N, C-alpha and C positions, 0 to 999 in steps of 0.2 A: 444231368444238371447237378445232382448231389455231389458227383465227383468234381465238377468244375468249381462249385461253391467251396468245397473242402480245399481244393488246390489253391484257390485264390486266397482263402484265409491263412493257409500255411505260408505261402510266399509273401503275402502282405505283412504277416507278423514278423517274418525274418527281415523284411525291408524296414519296418518300423523300429526294430531293434538296432539296425545299423544307423538309422536317423538319430536315435537317442544317444548312440555311442560317438557320433561324429565330433562333438565338441572336445572330447578327450583325445581324439586321434589327430585332429587338424589344428594344432597349435603352431602358428607361424612364428619362427624365430629369425632374427637377423642373420644374414648369410656372412660367414667368415671363411676366407680361403684356406686357413690353416686348421680348420675344425671339421671333423667328420660329421656330416648331417645325414640323417636317415628319414626319408619321407615315405609314409605308408601309401599303398595303392589299394583302393577298395571301391568296387563298383557293383551295383546290383540292378538287374533288369527282369521284370515280370511281364510276360506277354501272353495275350490270348489271340490266336489266329484261327480263322475259319475260312475254308476254301470250298467253292462250288464250281466244279470243273467237268462239265459234261456228265458222264455216268459215274464220276467219282466225286467224293467230298472228303473233308477232313476237319477235325477239331483238335486244336493243340493248346495246352497251357504249359508253358515252359518258363523256368526260372534259371537265370544265369547269374553266377557270382564269380567275380574276378578279383583276385587279391594278390598282393605282393608288396615289395618295397624297393626303393631306390636309395642307394648309399652314395653320397657325394663327398669327395675330398679334393679340393682345388678344382682343377680342370678335368679330373677323372670322375667317372660315375660307374656304378655297377647296378644293374636292374634285374630282378627276378620276379616273374609273375605267372601265376597259374590261373586257370579258369575251369569252372565246372558247370554243367547244364543238367538240370533235372526236368522231367516231364511228368507231372502228376496226372495230366490227361494226355494220353498218347494215341489218340485215334487218327494217326497220320502215318505216312510213309516217309521215313527219314532219309532214305537213300534212293535217288533217281537212277540207279544203275544196278545190275545184277550183283548180289552179294548174299552169302549164306550167313545171315545175322537176323536176330529176332526183331530188329528195328526196321527191317525191310518188309513192309506190310503193303503188298500190292493191291489190297482191297480198298485202300484209301488213296486220296490225292497226296502229292508230295508237299511236305513242309521240311525244308532242309535244316532242321535244328535237332540233330541227334543228341541223346543223352551222352555225356562225355565228361571226363576229367583229364586234363592235359597241361603240360607246360606250354604256356602261350608265348612268353618272351624270356630270354636269358641273354643279356647283352652287356658288353663292356664298351664304354664310350669315352673319348677324349674330345672336349669341346671348348672352343674359345669364341670370341665375338664373330670371327670371320672364317672359322675352320672347325670341322667336326669329322671324326672317324668313329664308326660304330662297327663292332664285331660281335657276331652271335645271332641268335634267333631274335628277329626284330620285325617291327611294323614298318612297311614302306608304302607311303602314299605319295604318288607323283602327280603334281598339277591337279586336274579335276578328277583323277582316278579313272580316266577312260581306258588307260592301258595297264596301269599297275596300281593296285589299292588293297586295303585291308578287309574289304567286304564287311564293313562295320554294321550293316543292317542285320545280318544273321547273328545268332547267339554265339557261335564259335567263330573266332576271328581268323582271318588268313594272315599268316606271317611267313617270313623267309629266313632260312639259315644262310647268312650273307655277310659280306664285308662292304661297307659303304663309306664313301668320302664326299664331303660337301665343302665348298669353298666360295667365298664372296670377295670380290675385288672391285670396290666402288659400285658401279651399277651393273656389273657383270657377275654372274653366278655360274658355278659348275657343279654337277652332281653325277657321280658314277657309282654303281653298285654291281657286285658280282655275287650271285646266289647259286647254291647247289641243291636246294630243296625248297619246294613250295609246300608249306604246311597248310592244308586245305581246311575249309569250313566243316568238313565231315567228321573230324575228330579221330580218336584213337581206335575205333572199331570199324573203320572204313577200309580195312585191308590195304592194298597197294595205293589207294586214293587218300590214305591218311597223310602221307607226305610223298609227293611226286618228285623223284630225283631228276636232275638234268643240269644244264649249264645255262644260266640266265644272266645276260648283261644288259644293264640299263644305264644309258649315258645321255646327258643333256647339258646344253649350255644356254643360259638365258641372259637377257639384258633388258634394261628399262631406259627409255628416252622420253622425258616429259610424261605425258599421260599414256604413252604407248609402251606396252611390255610384250616381249616375245620370247620364244624358245625354239631351238632345233634339238631333235632327239634321235636316238637310235636304240631300238629295243630288240635284242636277239634272244629267242627262246628255242632251246635245243633239248627236248625231252629224251630221257633214257628209256622210259617205260613204253612198251609196245602199244598199249591202248591210248597213249597220248601223242603218238608221233604225228598224227594229222594236224595237231595244233602247234607243231614246231614251225617257227616263222621268223623272218627278219623284217622289221618295220622301221622306216625312216620318214621323218616328217617334222612338222613344226606348227606353231600357232602364233597369232597376233591378237592382242586384246587391248581394250581401252575403256576408260570411264571418264566422261567429260561432264563437268557441272554446267548447267544452263539455268541461271537463276537459282531457285530452290530445288530444282529437279536435277537428275543425273541421267545421262544417256550412256548405255553400254553397248559394246559390240565385240564380237569374237569370231575369228575365222581360223579354221584348222584344216590341214591337209597332211596325208600320209600315204605312203606306198608300201604295200605288204607283199612279200614274196615267200615262197617255200624256203625251208632252211633245214639243215641237219639231215636226218633220215626220214623226213616227210615224204610219203610215197606219191604225193600229188605235186605237179608242177603248175604253178599259177603266179600271176602278178596282178593284184587288184588294188583299186584306189579307195581311199577313205577321205571324205571331206565333210565339213560341218560349218554352217553359218548361223549365227544367232545374234539378235538385236533386242534391246529392251530399254525401258525407262523406269525411273524410280522417282516418286513424288508423293508427299503427304501420307507416307506409310504404305502406299501401293507400289507393287512391282509388276509390270507387264512385260512379258517377253515372248518371243516366238522364233522359230528357226527350222532348219532342215538338216538332217544328218543322213549321210549315205555310207553304208558299208557295202562296197562293191563286190562283184563276182567275176571270176575268170575261169573258163574251162570247168564250170560246175563246182568250183570251190570258192568260198567267200571269205572276206576279212573276218577273222576271229580275234577275240580279246579275252583269252582264258585266265588272265591274271588281274582283270579289272574288277572294280566294284560295280557289278553289272546292274544291281537294283536301281542305281541312280539314273539309268539310261533306258530308253525305249519302253517305258511304261512300268508301273509298279506290279502289274500282274505277272511279270517275269516270264512272259510267253517267249521272248526272244533272247534268252540267256545264251543260246547257241544260234548264230546267224544262219538263216536258211541257205541252202546251196545257191539259190538264185539271187542272194544278196538281200539287203534291207534298206528301204528309204523311209525315214520317220519325219513327217511334217507335224510340228506341234506348236501349241500356243498355251500359255499359262498366265494366271493372274493370282497374286498373293497380297495379303494385307496384314500388316502388323498393327495391333490395336493397343494404343497407349492409354493409360489412365483407367483401365478396367480393374478396380481394386480387388474384386473377388477372383479374378483370373489374370494374375500378373504375367506379362510376356505373351499374352494371347496372340496367336497368329493363325491364319487360315490360307489354304491354297487350293486351287482347282486347275486342272490341265486337261487338254484334249490332244490325242494323237491320231494321225492317219498313217497306217502302215501299208507300204507297197513293196514289190520286189524291185531290184535293180535291173534284172533281165526278165523279159517275157511279159511285162505289164500285168502282173498278178496283184489283185486287190486282196491283201492279207486280212485286213479288218481295221477296226477303230477301237479306241480305248478312252474312257474317262477316269481320271484320278482325282481324289480329293483328300485333304487332311486338315486337322485342327489340333493345336497343341497349346499348352501353357505350362508355367512352372510355379511351384510352391516351395520356396526355399531352394534346396538343392535337388528337389524331386521334379522330374519332368513327366508330364502326362500327355499322351498322344492318341488320337483317333485317326484312323487311316482307311481308305477304301479304294479299290480298283475294280473296274468293270470293262473287260475286253469282249467286244462283239466280233466274233469270227466271221469272215467271209469265205476266203479260199485258203485259209491256213489255220490249223489248230481247231480248238473247240471254244465255245463261250466259257469265259472264266471270270468268276467274281471272288474277291478276297476282302476280308475285313480284319483289322487289327485294333486291339486296345493294348496300350503299353504304359507301364509305369517304370521309370528309370531314375536311378539315384547314383551319385558319385561323390566321393569324399572331396 
């Protein structure tokens, strides 16, 4: 407990210093196309995470600082950003895979936030109202991040060494990116998993017609590393979504479908379906939603999404970061509330969700999960409490996780 209190004091002091400095760093000036403008990037995040997972547990206090700058001149910009993570309390296993490193502590449960200092982004961009080209190490978040995302929940971000082009023409948009390196959340001490080389192609065309918008996409993942070959895949699909106002309320709906096949040097031959349906309603600060998501299985190999922001899907306990061989069906319902006018807790919001997990093949009852969160903001500082409780039936072990997080950005 003494170590936790000391770590909290150190990290909170650093965050307070940043808060005091922010008026000096964040002076907005009118934009001029012929003038070089430099915008600082500064973010801090302090998190306490505790895990109770069968015979293993973990306690982690981690502090992440991300800093850099973006220089703009006309339509061109150059961005450089580094990030560092410290762990004043490190009673956790940072690496869920075999590795000769002192952060691989198998006597503890996994918390995938290794101590690390690395170059997070280094990119050159040309951008107009309807056109953008980005070259270098960059963040790529596509749609809801189900297939490609930055994994923003973890302390170390996932980025890509890539070239990306984006275009808008009226109600139609196109997005294509080609990457050669997946810079993972495990940081610079993760051996070959620091940056996994390969050939990654992300292409999509979207359009909007009235209240309905949709997209078709193609994601090709071809890993070079032997340990990653089973995740080489080609995925083709699309989605439709809408939000329709009805009086003071809004009704939302989304339908997605994709087909995933083996690709490159994947030793498995399979073709499995992915689909998801979700509906919801928003009124008086409440949002109620429910849906079903299926990651199918074929010949003992299931749909995998190794580039996704996985914490956003299939429960916050992160039991299903890798889809089981028999596939995964997730039936879920959630309710959230945004509380306006709470003077002491501005921006207060709360959420609770329930998941029922089953297999795609074989009728296996994996288990159930309850998730809950509450958060609010004070100025530029966000405070979050979060809890996940997975009750295992025929997959994994009972898992409970709790987080307290303080986050600030310039």
